[in-house]
BANU-187516 format. One record per atom (N, C-alpha, C, O): atom name; y, x, z. Coordinates in Angstrom, 2 decimals, padded with zeros to 5 digits. Example, Ala and Ser with C-alpha at 12.3 -4.5 7.8 and 13.67 -1.06 7.14 Angstrom:
{pt "N" {-005.69 013.19 007.80}},
{pt "CA" {-004.50 012.30 007.80}},
{pt "C" {-003.30 013.20 007.80}},
{pt "O" {-003.32 014.24 008.46}},
{pt "N" {-002.25 012.85 007.08}},
{pt "CA" {-001.06 013.67 007.14}},
{pt "C" {000.03 012.90 007.87}},
{pt "O" {001.14 013.41 008.04}},
end
This chain:
{pt "N" {-054.55 -240.92 016.58}},
{pt "CA" {-055.38 -242.26 016.55}},
{pt "C" {-056.39 -242.13 015.48}},
{pt "O" {-057.41 -242.81 015.54}},
{pt "N" {-056.17 -241.30 014.52}},
{pt "CA" {-057.25 -241.17 013.34}},
{pt "C" {-058.34 -240.37 013.90}},
{pt "O" {-059.51 -240.64 013.63}},
{pt "N" {-058.00 -239.33 014.71}},
{pt "CA" {-059.10 -238.63 015.32}},
{pt "C" {-060.24 -239.47 016.07}},
{pt "O" {-061.45 -239.22 016.04}},
{pt "N" {-059.65 -240.42 016.68}},
{pt "CA" {-060.63 -241.27 017.53}},
{pt "C" {-061.57 -242.12 016.56}},
{pt "O" {-062.61 -242.63 016.99}},
{pt "N" {-061.17 -242.22 015.27}},
{pt "CA" {-062.25 -242.80 014.29}},
{pt "C" {-062.91 -241.68 013.50}},
{pt "O" {-063.65 -241.98 012.56}},
{pt "N" {-062.71 -240.46 013.82}},
{pt "CA" {-063.51 -239.36 013.16}},
{pt "C" {-062.81 -238.91 011.90}},
{pt "O" {-063.37 -238.22 011.04}},
{pt "N" {-061.57 -239.33 011.83}},
{pt "CA" {-060.74 -238.79 010.67}},
{pt "C" {-059.97 -237.71 011.06}},
{pt "O" {-059.32 -237.80 012.10}},
{pt "N" {-059.94 -236.58 010.30}},
{pt "CA" {-059.23 -235.44 010.59}},
{pt "C" {-058.08 -235.10 009.45}},
{pt "O" {-058.30 -234.45 008.43}},
{pt "N" {-056.96 -235.62 009.80}},
{pt "CA" {-055.75 -235.42 008.88}},
{pt "C" {-054.87 -234.49 009.43}},
{pt "O" {-054.77 -234.35 010.65}},
{pt "N" {-054.09 -233.72 008.47}},
{pt "CA" {-053.07 -232.85 008.88}},
{pt "C" {-051.80 -233.71 009.12}},
{pt "O" {-051.78 -234.88 008.74}},
{pt "N" {-050.80 -233.17 009.72}},
{pt "CA" {-049.61 -233.97 010.00}},
{pt "C" {-049.00 -234.34 008.57}},
{pt "O" {-048.48 -235.44 008.37}},
{pt "N" {-049.08 -233.32 007.57}},
{pt "CA" {-048.50 -233.44 006.38}},
{pt "C" {-049.32 -234.64 005.51}},
{pt "O" {-048.69 -235.42 004.81}},
{pt "N" {-050.56 -234.69 005.61}},
{pt "CA" {-051.41 -235.70 005.06}},
{pt "C" {-051.01 -237.08 005.59}},
{pt "O" {-050.82 -238.04 004.84}},
{pt "N" {-050.90 -237.13 006.75}},
{pt "CA" {-050.54 -238.43 007.42}},
{pt "C" {-049.12 -238.90 006.85}},
{pt "O" {-048.94 -240.06 006.48}},
{pt "N" {-048.13 -237.90 006.79}},
{pt "CA" {-046.95 -238.40 006.20}},
{pt "C" {-046.89 -238.76 004.98}},
{pt "O" {-046.06 -239.60 004.63}},
{pt "N" {-047.78 -238.17 004.07}},
{pt "CA" {-047.98 -238.70 002.63}},
{pt "C" {-048.87 -239.93 002.56}},
{pt "O" {-048.71 -240.74 001.65}},
{pt "N" {-049.70 -240.09 003.40}},
{pt "CA" {-050.64 -241.49 003.34}},
{pt "C" {-049.86 -242.60 004.00}},
{pt "O" {-050.09 -243.75 003.62}},
{pt "N" {-049.01 -242.41 004.89}},
{pt "CA" {-048.30 -243.51 005.62}},
{pt "C" {-047.68 -244.47 004.68}},
{pt "O" {-047.80 -245.67 004.94}},
{pt "N" {-046.99 -244.08 003.55}},
{pt "CA" {-046.46 -245.14 002.69}},
{pt "C" {-047.38 -245.94 002.06}},
{pt "O" {-047.02 -247.04 001.63}},
{pt "N" {-048.73 -245.48 001.92}},
{pt "CA" {-049.74 -246.25 001.19}},
{pt "C" {-050.17 -247.45 002.10}},
{pt "O" {-050.79 -248.40 001.62}},
{pt "N" {-049.85 -247.41 003.35}},
{pt "CA" {-050.32 -248.63 004.33}},
{pt "C" {-049.87 -249.77 003.73}},
{pt "O" {-050.63 -250.73 003.62}},
{pt "N" {-048.56 -249.81 003.27}},
{pt "CA" {-047.93 -251.02 002.73}},
{pt "C" {-048.71 -251.71 001.64}},
{pt "O" {-048.50 -252.91 001.45}},
{pt "N" {-049.52 -251.09 000.97}},
{pt "CA" {-050.33 -251.45 -000.25}},
{pt "C" {-051.71 -251.98 000.09}},
{pt "O" {-052.36 -252.64 -000.72}},
{pt "N" {-052.12 -251.70 001.23}},
{pt "CA" {-053.38 -252.14 001.71}},
{pt "C" {-053.53 -253.64 001.92}},
{pt "O" {-052.68 -254.29 002.53}},
{pt "N" {-054.65 -254.19 001.37}},
{pt "CA" {-054.68 -255.65 001.54}},
{pt "C" {-056.09 -256.09 002.22}},
{pt "O" {-057.14 -255.52 001.93}},
{pt "N" {-056.01 -257.05 003.06}},
{pt "CA" {-057.33 -257.38 003.60}},
{pt "C" {-058.28 -257.95 002.60}},
{pt "O" {-059.46 -258.00 002.96}},
{pt "N" {-057.97 -258.39 001.43}},
{pt "CA" {-058.92 -259.00 000.52}},
{pt "C" {-059.83 -257.91 -000.08}},
{pt "O" {-060.86 -258.15 -000.72}},
{pt "N" {-059.31 -256.59 000.21}},
{pt "CA" {-060.19 -255.47 -000.34}},
{pt "C" {-061.56 -255.48 000.31}},
{pt "O" {-062.50 -254.96 -000.30}},
{pt "N" {-061.74 -256.05 001.54}},
{pt "CA" {-062.93 -256.14 002.17}},
{pt "C" {-063.93 -256.88 001.22}},
{pt "O" {-065.10 -256.51 001.07}},
{pt "N" {-063.44 -257.84 000.64}},
{pt "CA" {-064.33 -258.55 -000.34}},
{pt "C" {-064.33 -258.07 -001.66}},
{pt "O" {-065.39 -258.07 -002.29}},
{pt "N" {-063.20 -257.64 -002.20}},
{pt "CA" {-063.17 -257.15 -003.64}},
{pt "C" {-063.37 -255.57 -003.80}},
{pt "O" {-063.66 -255.10 -004.89}},
{pt "N" {-063.24 -254.90 -002.82}},
{pt "CA" {-063.38 -253.33 -002.86}},
{pt "C" {-061.91 -252.79 -003.15}},
{pt "O" {-060.97 -253.50 -003.49}},
{pt "N" {-061.87 -251.49 -002.97}},
{pt "CA" {-060.64 -250.87 -002.98}},
{pt "C" {-060.31 -250.50 -004.49}},
{pt "O" {-061.07 -249.83 -005.17}},
{pt "N" {-059.10 -250.99 -004.95}},
{pt "CA" {-058.80 -250.74 -006.44}},
{pt "C" {-058.71 -249.31 -006.80}},
{pt "O" {-058.25 -248.48 -006.02}},
{pt "N" {-059.16 -248.99 -008.07}},
{pt "CA" {-059.06 -247.51 -008.56}},
{pt "C" {-057.64 -247.04 -008.44}},
{pt "O" {-057.40 -245.89 -008.08}},
{pt "N" {-056.73 -247.84 -008.71}},
{pt "CA" {-055.34 -247.31 -008.66}},
{pt "C" {-054.92 -246.76 -007.33}},
{pt "O" {-054.19 -245.76 -007.27}},
{pt "N" {-055.37 -247.39 -006.25}},
{pt "CA" {-055.13 -247.04 -004.82}},
{pt "C" {-055.96 -245.78 -004.59}},
{pt "O" {-055.40 -244.82 -004.06}},
{pt "N" {-057.19 -245.70 -004.93}},
{pt "CA" {-058.10 -244.56 -004.73}},
{pt "C" {-057.48 -243.30 -005.43}},
{pt "O" {-057.50 -242.22 -004.83}},
{pt "N" {-056.93 -243.42 -006.66}},
{pt "CA" {-056.17 -242.41 -007.30}},
{pt "C" {-055.19 -241.81 -006.47}},
{pt "O" {-055.20 -240.59 -006.33}},
{pt "N" {-054.26 -242.59 -005.85}},
{pt "CA" {-053.19 -242.20 -005.12}},
{pt "C" {-053.62 -241.46 -003.80}},
{pt "O" {-052.86 -240.62 -003.31}},
{pt "N" {-054.76 -241.77 -003.24}},
{pt "CA" {-055.36 -241.10 -002.08}},
{pt "C" {-055.94 -239.92 -002.59}},
{pt "O" {-055.91 -238.92 -001.87}},
{pt "N" {-056.50 -239.83 -003.80}},
{pt "CA" {-057.18 -238.51 -004.24}},
{pt "C" {-056.06 -237.52 -004.43}},
{pt "O" {-056.27 -236.35 -004.11}},
{pt "N" {-054.85 -237.91 -004.93}},
{pt "CA" {-053.84 -236.96 -005.20}},
{pt "C" {-053.30 -236.29 -003.87}},
{pt "O" {-052.70 -235.22 -003.88}},
{pt "N" {-053.55 -236.98 -002.79}},
{pt "CA" {-053.11 -236.39 -001.50}},
{pt "C" {-054.24 -235.67 -000.80}},
{pt "O" {-053.98 -234.63 -000.20}},
{pt "N" {-055.56 -236.18 -000.84}},
{pt "CA" {-056.56 -235.61 -000.10}},
{pt "C" {-057.55 -234.86 -000.97}},
{pt "O" {-058.37 -234.11 -000.44}},
{pt "N" {-057.53 -235.02 -002.24}},
{pt "CA" {-058.55 -234.27 -003.15}},
{pt "C" {-059.70 -235.26 -003.31}},
{pt "O" {-059.89 -236.22 -002.57}},
{pt "N" {-060.36 -234.95 -004.26}},
{pt "CA" {-061.51 -235.88 -004.71}},
{pt "C" {-062.62 -235.91 -003.64}},
{pt "O" {-063.08 -236.96 -003.19}},
{pt "N" {-062.99 -234.74 -003.29}},
{pt "CA" {-064.04 -234.58 -002.34}},
{pt "C" {-063.77 -235.26 -001.05}},
{pt "O" {-064.70 -235.94 -000.61}},
{pt "N" {-062.62 -235.21 -000.33}},
{pt "CA" {-062.29 -235.82 000.92}},
{pt "C" {-062.27 -237.28 000.67}},
{pt "O" {-062.77 -238.05 001.49}},
{pt "N" {-061.69 -237.74 -000.46}},
{pt "CA" {-061.55 -239.17 -000.69}},
{pt "C" {-062.79 -239.74 -000.84}},
{pt "O" {-062.93 -240.87 -000.39}},
{pt "N" {-063.75 -239.17 -001.40}},
{pt "CA" {-065.16 -239.63 -001.83}},
{pt "C" {-065.82 -239.74 -000.34}},
{pt "O" {-066.49 -240.74 -000.05}},
{pt "N" {-065.63 -238.81 000.49}},
{pt "CA" {-066.20 -238.86 001.75}},
{pt "C" {-065.67 -239.99 002.65}},
{pt "O" {-066.43 -240.63 003.39}},
{pt "N" {-064.39 -240.21 002.58}},
{pt "CA" {-063.88 -241.42 003.16}},
{pt "C" {-064.42 -242.78 002.73}},
{pt "O" {-064.76 -243.67 003.51}},
{pt "N" {-064.46 -242.82 001.46}},
{pt "CA" {-064.99 -244.06 000.82}},
{pt "C" {-066.44 -244.24 001.33}},
{pt "O" {-066.77 -245.32 001.81}},
{pt "N" {-067.31 -243.22 001.24}},
{pt "CA" {-068.57 -243.21 001.62}},
{pt "C" {-068.83 -243.63 003.05}},
{pt "O" {-069.81 -244.30 003.39}},
{pt "N" {-067.88 -243.19 003.87}},
{pt "CA" {-067.95 -243.51 005.35}},
{pt "C" {-067.73 -245.03 005.55}},
{pt "O" {-068.44 -245.77 006.23}},
{pt "N" {-066.51 -245.40 004.76}},
{pt "CA" {-066.23 -246.78 004.87}},
{pt "C" {-067.27 -247.76 004.33}},
{pt "O" {-067.42 -248.84 004.91}},
{pt "N" {-068.00 -247.46 003.27}},
{pt "CA" {-069.09 -248.17 002.81}},
{pt "C" {-070.15 -248.37 003.77}},
{pt "O" {-070.68 -249.46 004.00}},
{pt "N" {-070.45 -247.16 004.39}},
{pt "CA" {-071.61 -247.17 005.37}},
{pt "C" {-071.25 -247.93 006.65}},
{pt "O" {-072.15 -248.42 007.33}},
{pt "N" {-069.84 -248.06 007.02}},
{pt "CA" {-069.51 -248.74 008.12}},
{pt "C" {-069.55 -250.38 007.96}},
{pt "O" {-069.67 -251.16 008.90}},
{pt "N" {-069.44 -250.73 006.61}},
{pt "CA" {-069.51 -252.21 006.17}},
{pt "C" {-071.00 -252.63 006.27}},
{pt "O" {-071.23 -253.84 006.24}},
{pt "N" {-072.01 -251.79 006.37}},
{pt "CA" {-073.44 -252.10 006.43}},
{pt "C" {-073.76 -252.76 007.71}},
{pt "O" {-074.92 -253.11 007.95}},
end
């Protein structure tokens, strides 16, 4: 499913990211993604890939 959105994750990354889904909140659309959550994603994907995902997300909101 992630590939259909242009996201290329390994099976291992998906397994590590899946538990974070419970933390996601719809109000982040208005308030932005908290730094604490971004840090958790960075530990899994690395800073470069996380920054690219956030940039893509911000461009999508425009």
